[in-house]
C-alpha positions in Angstrom: -44.6 -28.4 10.3 -44.1 -31.7 8.6 -41.7 -34.3 9.9 -41.2 -35.6 6.4 -37.6 -34.9 5.5 -38.3 -35.3 1.8 -40.7 -32.3 2.0 -38.6 -30.2 4.3 -35.2 -30.4 2.4 -36.5 -28.9 -0.9 -38.3 -26.2 1.0 -35.2 -25.3 2.9 -33.1 -25.3 -0.3 -35.7 -23.1 -2.0 -35.7 -20.6 0.9 -31.8 -20.6 1.0 -31.7 -20.1 -2.8 -34.2 -17.3 -2.7 -32.3 -15.5 0.1 -29.0 -15.8 -1.9 -30.7 -14.4 -5.0 -32.2 -11.5 -2.9 -28.6 -10.7 -1.8 -27.5 -10.6 -5.4 -29.9 -7.6 -6.0 -27.4 -5.4 -4.1 -24.9 -5.8 -6.9 -27.2 -6.1 -9.9 -29.0 -2.9 -8.9 -25.8 -1.0 -9.6 -26.2 -2.1 -13.2 -29.9 -1.3 -13.3 -31.1 -4.8 -12.9 -33.1 -6.3 -10.0 -35.5 -9.0 -9.3 -38.8 -8.8 -7.5 -39.9 -11.4 -4.9 -42.2 -12.9 -7.5 -39.4 -13.2 -10.0 -37.1 -14.7 -7.5 -39.7 -17.4 -6.6 -40.1 -18.1 -10.4 -36.4 -18.5 -10.9 -36.1 -20.8 -7.8 -38.9 -22.9 -9.2 -37.2 -22.9 -12.5 -34.0 -24.2 -10.9 -35.8 -27.2 -9.5 -37.6 -27.9 -12.7 -34.3 -27.7 -14.7 -32.6 -30.0 -12.2 -35.5 -32.5 -12.5 -35.6 -32.3 -16.3 -31.8 -32.8 -16.6 -31.6 -35.5 -13.9 -29.0 -33.4 -12.0 -28.6 -33.1 -8.3 -27.2 -29.8 -6.9 -26.6 -29.2 -3.2 -26.8 -25.8 -1.6 -28.1 -22.7 -3.4 -26.9 -23.8 -6.8 -25.6 -21.9 -9.7 -28.2 -19.2 -10.0 -26.4 -16.6 -7.8 -23.3 -17.1 -9.8 -25.2 -16.6 -13.1 -26.6 -13.4 -11.7 -23.2 -12.1 -10.7 -21.8 -13.1 -14.1 -24.6 -11.6 -16.2 -26.0 -8.7 -14.3 -23.6 -6.3 -16.0 -24.3 -7.6 -19.5 -24.7 -4.8 -22.0 -27.2 -6.9 -24.0 -29.8 -7.8 -21.4 -32.7 -5.4 -21.4 -34.2 -4.6 -18.0 -37.7 -6.0 -18.9 -36.1 -9.3 -20.0 -33.6 -9.7 -17.1 -35.7 -12.4 -15.2 -36.6 -14.4 -18.3 -33.0 -14.3 -19.6 -31.7 -15.5 -16.2 -34.2 -18.3 -16.2 -33.2 -19.4 -19.8 -29.5 -19.1 -18.9 -30.0 -21.3 -15.8 -31.8 -24.0 -17.8 -29.2 -23.8 -20.6 -26.4 -24.1 -18.0 -27.8 -27.4 -16.7 -28.3 -28.7 -20.3 -24.8 -27.8 -21.3 -23.3 -29.2 -18.1 -25.0 -32.6 -19.0 -23.9 -32.4 -22.7 -20.3 -31.6 -21.6 -20.5 -34.6 -19.3 -19.0 -32.4 -16.5 -15.7 -31.8 -18.4 -16.1 -28.1 -17.7 -16.1 -26.6 -14.3 -19.1 -24.5 -13.4 -16.9 -21.4 -13.6 -15.5 -22.3 -17.0 -19.0 -22.9 -18.3 -20.4 -19.7 -16.9 -17.5 -17.6 -18.3 -17.8 -19.3 -21.7 -21.5 -18.7 -21.8 -21.0 -15.1 -20.8 -18.4 -14.5 -23.5 -20.5 -16.0 -26.2 -23.7 -14.3 -25.0 -22.2 -10.9 -24.8 -20.2 -11.4 -28.0 -21.3 -13.5 -30.9 -24.8 -14.1 -29.6 -25.5 -10.4 -28.8 -28.0 -11.6 -26.2 -29.8 -14.0 -28.4 -31.1 -16.9 -26.4 -32.0 -18.7 -29.7 -28.3 -18.5 -30.6 -27.3 -19.7 -27.1 -29.7 -22.6 -27.2 -28.2 -23.8 -30.5 -24.6 -23.9 -29.2 -22.7 -27.2 -29.7 -20.0 -28.6 -27.5 -17.5 -27.8 -30.2 -18.6 -24.1 -30.0 -18.1 -24.1 -26.2 -14.7 -25.7 -26.3 -13.6 -23.5 -29.2 -14.7 -20.4 -27.3 -13.0 -21.6 -24.1 -9.7 -22.2 -26.1 -9.9 -18.6 -27.4 -10.9 -16.9 -24.2 -9.1 -13.7 -23.7 -7.6 -13.5 -27.2 -7.9 -10.3 -29.2 -9.4 -12.2 -32.1 -12.1 -13.9 -30.0 -14.9 -12.7 -32.3 -13.4 -14.7 -35.1 -12.9 -18.0 -33.3 -15.2 -19.9 -35.6 -13.1 -19.0 -38.6 -9.7 -20.2 -37.3 -10.6 -23.8 -36.6 -12.0 -26.7 -38.4 
């Protein structure tokens, strides 16, 4: 075992994240979604790549388990696309967090992403990747309203 702390910490975080994601399978399996060990490793590696690419630092297991809990029951995610979709949503989360300059809490951002993804985007990652901050804040303002699908038409 290496005594180099800079090598040990990322390994420990990766192991903790992988374990937390494995535990998410208990819930996601109820919705017909689950991740293999290989997919979990891929998502954990994606987490660290997204953090590096966005210049973010995130302690603990990060946002991935929360994304899984939020999206595992999505009616628009196909079983064979579950892992890829989670990876893309994880990357998008960090990108949007930077764009919003931390003005949204993690929970607000996740719920807004979920609302748009399951609603207007109908599961389209292309749509999600083209969201603007104005789209996010407009969706957040209209969260829970009956006319949520028409939020783009009421403003601006």
